[in-house]
C-alpha positions as CSV (number, residue, x, y, z in Angstrom):
1,M,63.7,75.9,50.3
2,K,64.1,72.8,47.8
3,N,68.3,73.4,47.4
4,L,68.3,73.9,51.1
5,L,66.4,70.5,52.1
6,L,68.7,68.8,49.5
7,R,71.9,70.2,51.2
8,F,70.5,68.9,54.6
9,A,69.9,65.2,52.9
10,S,73.5,65.2,52.4
11,F,75.3,62.6,54.5
12,R,78.2,65.1,54.9
13,V,75.8,67.7,56.0
14,Q,74.2,65.3,58.6
15,I,77.1,64.0,60.0
16,I,78.7,67.7,60.4
17,L,75.2,68.8,62.3
18,T,75.4,65.6,64.5
19,A,79.2,66.1,65.6
20,F,78.3,69.7,66.0
21,A,75.5,68.7,68.4
22,V,77.8,66.0,70.1
23,I,80.5,68.1,70.5
24,L,78.2,70.9,72.5
25,L,76.7,68.5,74.7
26,F,79.9,66.8,75.4
27,G,81.6,70.4,75.9
28,I,78.9,71.0,78.6
29,W,79.7,67.5,80.2
30,I,82.9,68.2,80.0
31,S,82.6,71.8,81.6
32,H,80.7,70.4,84.2
33,Y,82.9,67.8,85.0
34,L,85.8,70.2,85.3
35,Y,83.6,72.5,87.6
36,V,82.5,70.0,90.0
37,G,85.9,68.0,89.8
38,D,87.8,71.7,90.8
39,K,85.2,72.3,93.8
40,T,85.7,69.1,94.7
41,Q,89.6,69.3,94.7
42,T,89.5,72.5,96.4
43,L,87.1,71.0,98.9
44,N,89.5,68.2,99.4
45,T,92.4,70.7,100.0
46,L,90.3,72.5,102.4
47,N,89.8,69.4,104.3
48,Y,93.4,68.3,104.5
49,Q,94.3,71.9,105.9
50,L,91.6,71.6,108.4
51,Q,92.8,67.8,109.2
52,K,96.6,69.7,109.7
53,V,95.1,72.4,111.6
54,S,93.4,70.4,113.8
55,N,96.1,68.3,114.4
56,S,98.5,71.2,115.0
57,F,95.6,72.2,117.7
58,S,95.7,69.2,119.1
59,K,99.6,69.2,119.9
60,N,99.3,73.0,120.8
61,V,96.9,71.9,124.0
62,Q,100.0,69.9,125.4
63,N,102.0,73.4,125.8
64,F,99.1,74.4,127.8
65,Q,99.0,71.7,130.0
66,A,102.9,71.6,130.3
67,F,102.7,75.3,131.3
68,A,99.7,74.9,134.0
69,H,101.5,71.8,135.4
70,M,104.9,72.7,135.5
71,G,105.7,75.8,133.5
72,Y,104.4,77.9,136.0
73,K,107.2,76.9,138.3
74,N,110.0,78.8,136.0
75,R,111.7,81.5,137.3
76,A,111.7,83.2,134.1
77,L,108.1,83.8,134.4
78,Y,108.3,85.8,137.0
79,E,111.4,87.8,136.3
80,Q,110.8,88.4,132.6
81,G,107.3,87.7,132.3
82,T,107.7,84.9,129.6
83,E,107.7,81.0,129.6
84,E,108.6,78.7,126.9
85,H,105.5,76.5,127.1
86,I,102.7,79.2,127.4
87,E,104.7,81.6,124.7
88,K,104.8,78.5,122.2
89,Y,101.2,78.0,122.7
90,F,100.0,81.4,122.3
91,R,102.4,81.7,119.1
92,R,100.6,78.7,117.4
93,L,97.3,79.5,118.5
94,N,97.9,82.7,116.6
95,V,99.2,80.6,113.6
96,I,96.0,78.6,113.7
97,K,93.6,81.5,114.1
98,T,95.6,83.3,110.8
99,R,95.2,79.7,108.8
100,I,91.5,79.3,109.9
101,D,90.9,82.8,108.3
102,D,92.8,81.6,105.0
103,I,90.1,78.7,104.9
104,Q,87.2,81.1,105.5
105,D,88.6,83.2,102.6
106,T,88.8,80.4,100.2
107,S,85.4,78.8,101.5
108,N,83.8,82.2,100.8
109,Q,85.2,82.7,97.4
110,Y,84.1,79.1,96.1
111,N,80.9,79.3,98.0
112,M,82.0,75.8,99.6
113,D,78.9,76.3,102.1
114,I,81.3,75.5,105.2
115,S,81.4,79.4,106.4
116,E,79.1,79.6,109.1
117,P,81.0,76.5,111.3
118,I,84.3,77.9,110.4
119,D,83.1,81.4,111.6
120,T,82.2,79.8,114.7
121,L,85.3,78.0,115.4
122,S,87.0,81.4,114.9
123,L,85.0,82.9,117.8
124,K,85.8,79.8,119.9
125,L,89.5,80.2,119.1
126,N,89.3,84.2,120.2
127,S,87.7,83.3,123.3
128,L,90.1,80.4,124.1
129,Q,93.0,83.0,124.0
130,N,91.1,85.4,126.2
131,L,90.7,82.7,128.7
132,S,94.3,81.5,128.3
133,L,95.5,85.2,128.8
134,K,93.6,85.6,132.2
135,F,94.8,82.2,133.0
136,K,98.4,83.4,132.5
137,D,97.7,86.5,134.6
138,I,96.3,85.2,137.6
139,I,99.3,82.5,137.4
140,L,101.5,85.8,137.6
141,I,99.7,87.2,140.7
142,R,99.4,83.9,142.5
143,G,103.1,83.4,141.9
144,F,105.6,80.5,142.8
145,N,107.9,80.1,146.0
146,D,109.7,83.5,146.0
147,Y,107.3,85.1,143.8
148,G,103.8,86.5,143.7
149,V,101.3,86.0,146.6
150,E,103.3,82.7,147.6
151,G,106.5,84.7,147.8
152,E,105.0,87.2,150.1
153,M,104.0,84.5,152.4
154,H,107.5,82.9,152.3
155,I,108.8,86.4,153.7
156,I,105.9,86.5,156.5
157,T,107.2,83.1,157.4
158,H,110.7,84.1,157.6
159,Q,110.1,87.2,159.7
160,L,107.5,85.1,161.9
161,E,110.9,82.6,162.4
162,N,113.1,85.3,163.0
163,H,111.3,88.1,164.8
164,S,108.5,86.5,166.6
165,T,107.7,85.0,170.2
166,L,105.9,82.4,168.2
167,D,107.2,78.8,169.3
168,K,108.7,76.8,166.5
169,S,106.5,74.1,166.5
170,T,103.4,76.5,166.2
171,L,105.0,77.7,163.3
172,L,106.0,74.4,161.9
173,E,102.2,73.1,162.1
174,L,101.0,76.1,160.5
175,R,103.5,75.9,157.4
176,R,102.6,72.3,157.4
177,H,99.0,73.1,156.9
178,E,99.8,75.6,154.3
179,K,101.9,73.4,152.1
180,D,99.5,70.3,152.6
181,Y,96.8,72.7,151.2
182,L,99.2,74.2,148.4
183,M,100.2,70.3,147.3
184,R,96.8,68.7,147.6
185,G,94.2,71.7,147.4
186,E,91.8,69.9,149.9
187,T,89.5,72.4,152.0
188,I,90.3,70.4,155.2
189,Y,93.9,71.6,154.9
190,K,92.7,75.3,154.5
191,Q,90.2,75.0,157.5
192,Q,92.8,73.8,159.7
193,F,95.2,76.6,158.6
194,V,92.5,79.2,159.4
195,M,91.5,77.5,162.5
196,L,95.0,77.9,164.0
197,I,96.1,81.1,162.8
198,N,92.8,82.6,164.4
199,T,93.6,81.1,167.3
200,L,97.2,82.4,167.7
201,I,95.9,85.9,166.3
202,K,93.3,86.0,169.5
203,D,95.9,84.8,171.8
204,D,96.8,87.7,174.2
205,K,99.9,85.8,174.9
206,V,101.1,86.7,171.2
207,D,102.7,90.1,171.1
208,K,101.3,92.7,168.8
209,N,104.2,92.5,166.1
210,T,103.4,88.8,166.1
211,K,99.9,89.2,165.5
212,G,100.4,91.6,162.8
213,L,102.6,89.4,160.9
214,L,99.9,86.8,161.4
215,E,97.3,88.7,160.1
216,N,99.4,89.6,157.1
217,Y,100.3,85.9,156.5
218,N,96.4,84.9,156.8
219,L,95.3,87.7,154.3
220,N,97.7,86.5,151.8
221,F,97.0,82.7,152.2
222,N,93.3,83.6,151.5
223,K,94.3,85.4,148.5
224,L,96.2,82.3,147.5
225,V,93.4,80.4,148.1
226,N,91.1,82.8,146.0
227,L,93.7,82.6,143.3
228,N,93.7,78.7,143.4
229,L,89.8,78.5,143.3
230,Q,90.0,81.0,140.3
231,L,92.7,78.8,138.5
232,G,90.8,75.5,139.4
233,L,93.8,73.4,138.9
234,T,92.7,70.6,141.2
235,K,88.7,71.3,140.7
236,T,86.3,71.1,137.8
237,T,85.7,74.9,137.6
238,G,87.9,77.9,137.4
239,F,90.0,79.0,134.5
240,Y,91.7,75.9,134.1
241,A,88.8,74.1,133.7
242,D,87.1,76.7,131.1
243,V,90.5,76.6,129.1
244,E,90.2,72.7,129.0
245,N,86.5,72.9,128.2
246,A,87.1,75.0,125.4
247,H,90.0,72.8,123.9
248,A,87.9,70.0,123.9
249,E,84.8,72.2,122.2
250,I,87.4,73.3,119.5
251,E,88.4,69.8,118.9
252,K,85.1,68.7,118.4
253,T,83.9,71.8,115.8
254,F,87.1,70.8,114.0
255,L,86.0,67.2,113.6
256,N,82.4,68.5,112.8
257,I,83.7,70.9,110.0
258,I,85.9,68.0,108.7
259,E,82.8,65.8,108.7
260,L,80.7,68.4,107.0
261,S,83.5,68.7,104.1
262,K,83.7,65.1,103.4
263,N,80.0,65.0,103.2
264,R,79.7,68.2,101.1
265,I,82.5,66.4,98.7
266,L,80.1,63.3,98.7
267,L,77.2,65.3,97.8
268,L,79.1,67.0,94.8
269,Q,80.2,63.7,93.4
270,D,76.6,62.4,93.7
271,R,75.4,65.3,91.6
272,L,78.2,65.0,89.2
273,F,77.4,61.5,88.5
274,L,73.5,62.7,88.2
275,W,74.5,65.4,85.5
276,Q,76.6,63.3,83.7
277,L,73.7,60.4,83.4
278,I,71.3,63.2,82.6
279,Q,73.9,64.6,79.7
280,T,74.7,61.0,78.6
281,F,71.0,60.2,77.9
282,L,70.3,63.9,76.0
283,I,73.6,62.8,73.9
284,A,72.2,59.2,73.6
285,L,68.8,60.5,72.3
286,L,70.2,63.2,70.4
287,M,72.2,60.5,68.3
288,I,69.1,58.2,68.3
289,T,67.1,61.0,66.8
290,L,69.5,62.0,64.4
291,S,70.3,58.4,63.3
292,F,66.6,58.4,62.5
293,L,66.6,61.4,60.5
294,V,69.5,60.3,58.5
295,S,68.0,56.7,57.9
296,R,64.6,58.4,56.7
297,Y,66.4,60.0,54.0
298,S,68.7,57.1,53.1
299,K,66.9,53.9,53.9
300,K,65.1,53.3,50.8
301,D,67.9,54.0,48.5
302,L,70.3,51.7,50.6
303,K,67.4,49.0,50.8
304,N,67.7,49.1,46.8
305,L,71.1,48.8,46.8
306,S,71.1,46.0,49.4
307,L,68.5,44.0,47.1
308,D,70.8,44.5,44.4
309,I,73.9,43.2,46.2
310,T,71.8,40.3,47.5
311,H,70.9,39.6,44.0
312,Y,74.2,39.8,42.7
313,I,75.7,37.4,45.4
314,K,73.1,34.7,44.7
315,S,73.6,35.0,40.8
316,N,77.3,33.6,42.0
317,F,78.5,36.9,40.8
318,K,77.2,36.3,37.4
319,N,74.3,38.6,36.8
320,H,75.4,41.8,36.9
321,T,72.4,43.8,35.6
322,P,71.4,46.2,38.1
323,T,68.2,46.5,40.0
324,I,65.8,49.1,38.6
325,R,65.6,51.7,40.9
326,K,64.9,55.8,41.0
327,K,68.0,57.8,41.5
328,S,69.1,59.0,44.8
329,N,68.8,62.2,45.8
330,I,71.5,61.8,48.2
331,K,75.1,62.3,46.2
332,E,77.0,60.1,48.7
333,I,74.2,57.1,47.7
334,V,74.9,57.8,44.0
335,A,78.5,57.9,44.4
336,L,78.3,54.6,46.6
337,N,76.1,53.3,43.6
338,N,78.7,54.2,40.9
339,N,81.4,52.8,42.8
340,Y,79.5,49.6,43.3
341,N,78.9,49.0,39.8
342,S,82.7,50.0,39.0
343,L,83.3,47.4,41.8
344,K,81.3,44.6,40.2
345,E,83.1,45.1,36.8
346,K,86.5,45.0,38.2
347,F,85.6,42.1,40.5
348,E,84.2,39.9,37.6
349,I,87.7,40.7,35.7
350,N,89.3,39.4,38.8
351,I,87.0,36.5,39.1
352,K,87.5,35.8,35.6
353,Q,91.8,36.0,36.2
354,L,91.2,34.1,39.4
355,E,89.6,30.9,37.7
356,E,92.1,31.1,34.6
357,T,94.9,31.1,37.6
358,T,93.0,28.3,39.4
359,E,92.8,26.5,36.4
360,K,96.5,26.7,35.6
361,A,97.5,25.9,39.3
362,K,95.2,22.8,38.7
363,K,97.0,21.7,35.7
364,T,100.4,22.6,37.3
365,S,99.5,20.4,40.4
366,E,98.2,17.3,38.0
367,L,101.4,17.8,36.3
368,K,103.5,17.9,39.6
369,T,101.5,14.7,40.7
370,Q,102.2,13.1,37.3
371,F,105.9,14.1,37.6
372,L,106.2,12.6,41.1
373,A,104.3,9.1,40.2
374,N,106.4,8.9,37.2
375,M,109.5,9.9,39.0
376,S,108.9,7.3,41.9
377,H,108.4,4.7,39.0
378,E,111.5,5.3,37.3
379,I,113.4,5.4,40.6
380,R,111.6,2.1,42.2
381,S,112.0,0.1,39.1
382,P,115.8,-0.3,39.2
383,L,115.7,-0.2,43.0
384,N,113.5,-3.1,42.9
385,G,116.1,-4.7,41.0
386,V,118.7,-4.3,43.5
387,I,116.7,-5.1,46.4
388,G,115.4,-8.4,45.0
389,M,118.6,-9.4,43.9
390,L,119.8,-8.9,47.5
391,N,116.8,-10.7,48.7
392,L,118.2,-13.7,46.3
393,V,121.6,-13.6,47.5
394,K,120.7,-13.7,51.4
395,S,118.6,-16.9,50.5
396,Q,122.0,-18.4,49.1
397,D,124.2,-20.2,51.4
398,L,126.3,-17.3,53.0
399,S,128.7,-16.8,56.0
400,A,127.4,-15.0,59.1
401,Q,129.8,-11.9,58.0
402,Q,128.7,-12.2,54.3
403,L,124.7,-12.4,55.5
404,E,125.6,-9.1,57.9
405,Y,127.0,-7.3,54.8
406,M,123.8,-8.3,52.5
407,E,121.7,-6.9,55.3
408,I,123.5,-3.9,55.6
409,A,123.3,-3.1,51.9
410,E,119.6,-4.1,51.9
411,N,119.1,-1.4,54.5
412,S,120.8,0.9,52.8
413,A,119.1,0.4,49.7
414,D,116.1,0.5,51.8
415,H,117.0,3.9,53.4
416,L,117.8,5.0,49.6
417,M,114.1,4.3,48.8
418,E,113.0,6.3,52.0
419,L,115.2,9.2,51.1
420,V,113.0,9.1,47.4
421,D,110.1,8.9,49.4
422,M,110.9,11.6,51.7
423,I,110.4,14.5,48.8
424,L,107.1,12.7,48.0
425,D,105.9,12.6,51.8
426,H,106.5,16.1,51.7
427,S,104.4,16.6,48.5
428,K,101.8,14.5,50.0
429,L,101.7,16.3,53.3
430,Q,101.3,19.8,51.4
431,T,98.6,18.6,49.7
432,G,96.7,16.5,52.6
433,M,97.2,13.1,50.7
434,F,99.4,11.9,53.4
435,E,97.9,8.6,55.5
436,L,99.0,6.6,58.2
437,N,98.5,2.7,58.3
438,K,98.3,0.7,61.4
439,Y,99.3,-3.0,61.6
440,S,101.1,-5.4,64.0
441,L,104.7,-4.8,64.8
442,N,107.5,-5.7,67.5
443,L,108.5,-2.5,68.4
444,K,111.6,-3.3,70.2
445,R,112.5,-5.7,67.2
446,E,112.0,-2.9,64.8
447,L,114.2,-0.1,67.1
448,N,116.8,-2.8,67.1
449,K,117.0,-3.0,63.2
450,L,117.2,0.6,63.2
451,V,120.1,1.0,65.4
452,R,121.9,-1.8,63.4
453,L,121.6,0.2,60.2
454,F,123.3,3.2,61.6
455,E,125.8,1.7,63.8
456,Y,128.5,1.7,61.1
457,R,128.0,5.2,60.2
458,A,128.4,5.9,64.1
459,L,131.7,3.6,64.0
460,D,133.0,5.5,61.1
461,K,132.9,8.9,62.6
462,N,134.1,7.4,66.2
463,V,130.9,8.1,67.7
464,Q,129.4,5.7,69.9
465,L,125.2,4.8,69.4
466,K,123.4,3.7,72.3
467,F,120.1,2.1,72.6
468,S,117.8,2.1,75.6
469,F,114.5,0.5,75.7
470,D,112.3,0.7,78.5
471,P,111.1,-2.8,79.9
472,A,107.8,-1.6,80.9
473,I,106.7,-1.0,77.3
474,E,104.5,-3.4,75.4
475,N,106.3,-4.7,72.6
476,N,103.5,-6.1,70.3
477,I,101.5,-2.9,69.3
478,L,99.6,-1.5,66.1
479,G,101.2,1.2,64.6
480,D,102.6,2.4,61.0
481,N,106.2,1.3,61.8
482,L,107.3,3.0,58.5
483,R,106.5,6.2,59.5
484,I,107.8,5.6,62.9
485,Q,111.2,4.6,61.4
486,Q,111.0,7.6,59.1
487,V,111.2,10.0,61.8
488,L,113.7,8.2,64.2
489,I,115.8,7.8,60.8
490,N,115.9,11.7,60.1
491,L,116.6,12.2,64.0
492,L,119.4,9.9,64.0
493,D,120.7,10.7,60.8
494,N,120.8,14.6,61.9
495,A,122.6,13.4,65.3
496,I,125.6,11.6,63.4
497,K,125.7,14.1,60.7
498,F,126.4,16.8,63.4
499,T,128.1,14.9,65.8
500,D,132.0,14.2,65.3
501,E,132.6,12.8,68.8
502,G,130.8,11.4,72.0
503,N,127.8,9.7,72.1
504,I,124.4,9.3,70.7
505,L,121.5,7.9,72.6
506,L,118.4,6.5,71.1
507,E,115.5,6.0,74.0
508,A,112.3,4.6,74.1
509,E,110.5,5.1,77.4
510,L,107.1,4.3,78.7
511,V,105.1,7.8,80.0
512,S,101.8,6.2,80.9
513,R,99.4,3.8,80.1
514,K,95.6,3.5,80.1
515,D,93.6,0.6,79.1
516,D,95.3,-0.5,75.7
517,I,96.9,2.7,75.1
518,Q,100.4,3.4,75.8
519,N,101.9,6.9,75.6
520,V,105.6,6.4,74.6
521,R,108.4,8.9,74.5
522,F,111.2,8.6,71.8
523,K,114.3,10.6,72.6
524,V,117.4,11.1,70.4
525,T,120.0,12.7,72.3
526,D,123.9,13.9,70.8
527,S,126.8,15.4,71.9
528,G,127.1,17.3,68.7
529,I,127.6,21.1,67.8
530,G,124.2,21.8,69.2
531,I,121.3,24.5,68.0
532,D,121.3,28.4,69.1
533,T,118.3,29.2,71.1
534,D,117.2,31.9,68.4
535,K,117.6,29.5,65.5
536,A,115.8,26.5,67.0
537,K,112.3,28.0,66.4
538,N,113.0,28.0,62.6
539,I,114.5,24.1,62.3
540,L,111.4,22.6,61.7
541,S,110.3,24.8,58.7
542,A,110.7,23.2,55.1
543,F,114.1,23.5,53.5
544,E,115.6,25.5,56.5
545,Q,118.8,24.6,58.4
546,V,120.5,26.1,61.7
547,D,123.5,27.7,59.6
548,P,123.2,27.9,55.8
549,T,127.0,26.7,55.4
550,N,125.8,23.4,57.3
551,T,124.4,22.4,53.9
552,R,127.8,22.8,52.3
553,K,129.6,21.0,55.2
554,Y,127.0,18.3,56.1
555,G,124.4,18.1,53.4
556,G,120.9,17.6,53.5
557,T,117.7,18.8,52.1
558,G,116.2,20.7,55.1
559,L,113.1,18.3,54.8
560,G,113.7,15.9,56.9
561,L,112.8,17.8,60.4
562,T,110.1,19.2,58.7
563,I,108.4,15.8,57.6
564,A,109.3,14.2,60.6
565,H,107.3,17.0,62.8
566,Q,104.4,16.9,60.3
567,I,104.3,13.0,60.7
568,I,104.4,13.2,64.7
569,K,101.7,15.5,64.3
570,L,99.5,13.3,62.4
571,M,100.5,10.6,65.2
572,D,99.0,13.0,67.9
573,G,102.8,14.1,69.1
574,R,104.8,17.0,68.9
575,L,108.6,17.1,68.2
576,N,110.2,19.0,70.6
577,I,114.0,20.7,71.0
578,M,116.2,20.6,73.8
579,N,119.5,22.1,73.1
580,N,122.4,23.5,74.8
581,P,124.8,25.3,71.9
582,K,128.3,23.6,71.7
583,Q,127.2,20.9,73.9
584,G,124.6,19.1,71.9
585,S,120.9,18.5,71.1
586,C,118.0,16.6,72.4
587,F,114.9,15.6,70.1
588,Y,112.1,13.9,71.7
589,F,108.4,13.2,70.8
590,E,105.5,11.3,72.5
591,I,102.9,9.2,71.0
592,P,99.9,7.2,71.8
593,L,100.6,3.6,70.7
594,S,97.8,0.9,70.8
595,I,98.4,-2.6,72.0
596,D,97.9,-5.0,69.7
597,K,96.2,-8.2,71.6
598,S,94.9,-10.2,68.8
599,K,97.9,-12.1,68.3
600,V,101.6,-12.6,69.7
601,L,104.2,-11.7,67.3
602,L,107.0,-14.2,66.3
603,S,110.5,-13.6,66.9
604,E,112.9,-13.4,63.8
605,K,113.7,-17.0,64.4
606,E,110.2,-18.1,64.5
607,L,109.2,-16.4,61.5
608,N,111.5,-18.7,59.7
609,Y,109.4,-21.8,60.6
610,L,105.7,-20.2,59.6
611,K,103.7,-22.7,58.4
612,V,103.3,-21.0,54.9
613,P,103.5,-23.6,51.9
614,T,106.9,-23.7,50.3
615,D,106.1,-26.1,47.3
616,Y,103.7,-24.8,44.7
617,N,104.8,-27.3,42.0
618,R,101.3,-27.3,40.7
619,S,100.7,-23.7,40.1
620,K,101.3,-21.7,37.3
621,V,101.4,-17.9,37.2
622,L,101.3,-15.0,34.7
623,I,103.7,-11.7,35.0
624,A,103.2,-8.8,33.2
625,E,106.3,-6.7,33.4
626,D,108.3,-4.4,31.2
627,N,111.5,-4.0,33.2
628,L,113.8,-7.1,32.6
629,I,115.8,-6.7,35.9
630,N,112.3,-6.7,37.8
631,Q,111.0,-9.5,35.4
632,K,114.5,-11.7,36.8
633,V,113.8,-10.6,40.4
634,I,109.9,-12.1,40.3
635,V,110.6,-15.1,38.3
636,N,113.5,-16.2,40.6
637,F,111.5,-15.6,43.8
638,L,108.7,-17.8,42.2
639,K,111.3,-20.4,41.4
640,K,112.1,-20.8,44.6
641,L,108.5,-21.6,45.7
642,N,108.5,-24.3,42.7
643,I,105.9,-21.9,40.7
644,E,106.2,-21.8,37.0
645,A,105.9,-18.4,35.5
646,D,105.2,-16.8,31.8
647,V,106.4,-13.3,31.2
648,A,104.8,-10.7,29.0
649,K,106.5,-7.4,28.2
650,N,103.2,-5.1,28.5
651,G,99.5,-5.5,28.8
652,L,98.4,-6.6,25.4
653,E,101.0,-9.3,25.6
654,A,99.5,-10.6,28.9
655,L,96.0,-10.5,27.5
656,S,97.3,-12.8,24.4
657,F,99.1,-14.9,27.0
658,F,95.9,-15.4,29.2
659,K,93.8,-16.1,26.1
660,R,96.1,-19.2,25.3
661,H,97.1,-20.6,28.6
662,E,95.6,-21.2,32.1
663,Y,96.8,-19.6,35.0
664,D,96.5,-19.9,39.0
665,M,97.4,-15.9,39.5
666,I,98.4,-13.0,37.5
667,F,100.8,-10.4,38.6
668,M,100.1,-7.0,36.6
669,D,102.7,-3.8,36.2
670,L,100.2,-1.1,36.1
671,H,102.6,1.3,33.9
672,M,103.9,-0.6,30.8
673,P,104.1,0.4,27.2
674,V,101.6,-0.5,24.5
675,M,99.0,-1.3,26.9
676,D,99.0,-0.2,30.7
677,G,97.9,-2.7,33.5
678,Y,94.7,-1.1,34.0
679,T,93.5,-1.8,30.4
680,S,94.7,-5.3,30.3
681,V,92.8,-6.4,33.5
682,T,89.8,-4.7,32.1
683,E,90.1,-6.9,28.8
684,I,90.9,-10.0,30.8
685,K,87.7,-9.6,33.0
686,R,85.6,-9.5,30.0
687,L,86.7,-12.5,28.7
688,S,84.0,-15.5,29.4
689,K,87.2,-17.5,30.1
690,Y,87.6,-15.4,33.2
691,S,84.2,-15.4,34.1
692,E,84.0,-19.0,34.1
693,N,86.9,-19.4,36.1
694,P,88.1,-16.2,37.8
695,I,92.0,-16.2,39.5
696,P,93.5,-13.6,41.6
697,I,94.9,-10.5,40.0
698,I,97.7,-8.9,41.7
699,A,98.6,-5.3,41.2
700,V,102.6,-4.8,41.2
701,T,103.8,-1.2,40.7
702,A,106.6,1.1,41.8
703,S,104.3,4.1,42.1
704,A,104.2,5.6,45.6
705,F,100.7,7.0,45.8
706,D,97.8,6.0,47.4
707,E,95.5,6.7,44.5
708,D,97.4,3.8,42.4
709,K,96.3,1.5,45.0
710,A,92.5,2.5,45.2
711,K,92.3,2.8,41.4
712,S,93.8,-0.9,40.7
713,L,91.4,-2.3,43.5
714,A,88.6,-0.4,41.6
715,H,89.7,-1.8,38.4
716,G,89.1,-5.4,39.8
717,M,92.4,-6.0,40.9
718,H,92.5,-8.0,44.2
719,D,95.7,-7.1,46.1
720,F,98.4,-4.6,45.8
721,I,102.2,-5.3,46.1
722,A,104.7,-1.9,46.1
723,K,108.0,-2.3,44.3
724,P,110.4,-3.3,45.4
725,V,109.1,-6.7,45.7
726,I,110.3,-8.3,49.0
727,F,110.1,-12.0,48.9
728,N,107.9,-12.6,52.4
729,K,105.7,-10.0,51.1
730,L,105.3,-12.0,47.7
731,Q,105.0,-15.5,49.5
732,E,102.2,-14.1,51.8
733,T,100.4,-12.8,49.0
734,I,100.5,-15.9,46.9
735,F,99.2,-18.1,49.9
736,K,96.5,-15.5,50.9
737,H,95.0,-15.6,47.6
738,M,95.4,-19.1,46.3
739,S,92.1,-21.2,46.2
740,D,91.3,-23.2,49.4
741,E,91.8,-26.4,47.5
742,F,95.3,-25.6,46.7
743,K,96.3,-24.3,50.3
744,S,94.4,-27.5,51.9
745,A,96.5,-29.9,49.6
746,A,99.6,-27.7,50.0
747,V,99.6,-27.6,53.6
């Protein structure tokens, strides 16, 4: 008994028993459904057959009516005993009776409960057939024209015309009354005929032969009247009326049987629904009962296992000591416990491996970040010298053409810097460190600069570069000009790269404006090689190009469009592509831009006359910079402002200079040998000399990461200038941080 209970305690046995019970009930459910469905289908078939028979019967009535009104005049009826309409009527009536018998057999076989009305219908059809046969027999006796009683009357009238002393006017009057009665069937014409013929028979002037013919004529007329009365063609009584009433009654019976069949179908469907509802309830009840029984055996064991799992999770997957519990009697629970313990062991091994992998990935990421920072510093440092020297040369007395050449060289150097930044930007975008900065700018002026940068490249390829700017756009905006230009540079670069002839058009158009926000659409259209539709969806993926052979032919990293797309998304826009293979491409995006109402931006010409001091001959600054070229750039910039400068090659030397001399400002490179800029600033700010007379300390670095800017500000520096150093930026920073007394005196 105990072994039997243990077997029933098994999940496997319980599930099998439950499945058998459900299958049994479901089998009953299906069987009943099929039985009722079959019966319903049979009823539907019978109902359809009844409707067909009913329609056939209604059409057959027309054959009888055609015979009663016109068919009886057919000569073949009296010579051969047959007529088309009445014969067709009887044939179809026999077919209908046969079909009704078949329907009756099917109804009895399936116990459809419509046998009684079908029996009644069969009796009515038999009665109709008998009435119709009698109607035909009377028609044959009555005759028409030269046949039957009417034919006998015609023979007598011909004899009266040829062999009697009766005057023709009297005979015509007698025949007129006969015809009027035959055509109209009214009693008055019969009475007129009888009155006239009786008068003639009683008239002594009429000879005996004529009287005999008249008496025979009168006898046949009376027979004809009696036959017409029996037929009832013009009355509501007689065989014709009886047949028509039988027709109507049978059609009504058909309709009643069809309606009864429909009601029977609805009743079966209602019963089916009720039985299915009851059986569904029983199945649900059985499932609940069996579930309760199963849970009764397993609830305690599963609860203990659940507590163990909860304890393990709350311990942050560290405490693998199992909860003390009695061994389960259910073998599946025992197997589950064993598997759970094995899972915990493997899970802990995987967690340990994952922690090690995460630590390695973290270190790799740190190394990558450090590498990118170093690469940025190493590349920006020489570029700082190039751009700085270009700035210095531009400040010399140059011709217009020389100045234009210098600006192109400067823009190209800036573009080279942006190419370096592209890889750094991709890394920042991947790690979520990328940020946008909003500041005042003149949109049209910046776009004009951008177009000038690409004009020479386009001319080299005999491609015309056009620029269209919507005058409805407000020029003075707040936005990240660097990032907007970065996106457009990528799009224009691709357009020129893949266009060998034709035009390239850069458009800026106003889409909508609400309050201080204007939605501007930027569009770059070219007549180049275009993009296949099936490849366009992959073009925004990193390191992807439409055709790998393009990399060898046109160059490129495959990062430009990816970065552009991600930057546009950060600006609440989306990069879209319209293309026509072999006919060019169109890249466009729409972004919201805030209108800057705080001030009116000045033109290029006006910027040259800003009231910023250009003579700082009473000031002296300290420059901490390890790169000789960068030292020369900054020193020469300061000379233009009449500012004296001391140069330290590292942070330790800068600390020594500060202790021995007086300065109005310090420009501190962050990454230098011996002592870096962070340490040097910390040591300077610890000195009492600095505490008594604090001066601005400006960070100057080639680092491209925002963390360096934040770190420099956290170490007490007052501002941040990124390399390459631009003269205007340097001048603005000096003016911004000089003492109020100095600025007052200088202005």
